[in-house]
C-alpha positions as CSV (number, residue, x, y, z in Angstrom):
1,X,-131.9,245.0,145.0
2,X,-131.8,248.8,144.4
3,X,-133.5,249.4,147.7
4,X,-130.7,247.5,149.4
5,X,-128.1,249.7,148.0
6,X,-129.9,253.1,148.3
7,X,-128.6,253.9,151.8
8,X,-125.1,253.0,150.7
9,X,-125.4,255.2,147.6
10,X,-127.0,258.1,149.6
11,X,-124.1,257.9,152.1
12,X,-121.6,258.1,149.3
13,X,-123.4,261.0,147.8
14,X,-123.3,262.7,151.2
15,X,-119.6,262.2,151.2
16,X,-119.3,263.7,147.7
17,X,-118.1,260.4,146.2
18,X,-120.4,260.6,143.2
19,X,-117.5,259.6,140.9
20,X,-117.2,256.3,142.9
21,X,-120.9,255.6,142.6
22,X,-120.9,256.3,138.8
23,X,-117.9,254.0,138.4
24,X,-119.6,251.2,140.4
25,X,-122.8,251.6,138.4
26,X,-120.9,251.7,135.0
27,X,-119.0,248.5,135.9
28,X,-122.3,246.8,136.9
29,X,-124.0,247.9,133.7
30,X,-121.1,246.6,131.6
31,X,-121.1,243.3,133.5
32,X,-124.9,243.0,132.9
33,X,-124.4,243.7,129.2
34,X,-121.7,241.1,128.9
35,X,-123.9,238.5,130.6
36,X,-126.8,239.3,128.3
37,X,-124.7,239.1,125.1
38,X,-123.3,235.8,126.2
39,X,-126.8,234.5,126.8
40,X,-128.3,235.6,123.5
41,X,-125.3,234.3,121.4
42,X,-125.5,230.5,120.9
């Protein structure tokens, strides 16, 4: 999955849109965390 996004991310980095990449990654990480906590809690 990461390989799929690497060209997109490198393109953003070339355009100096690092803040956008970090924001996207942060949102994804939070989404994954929420999914995990929901799964572990029964």
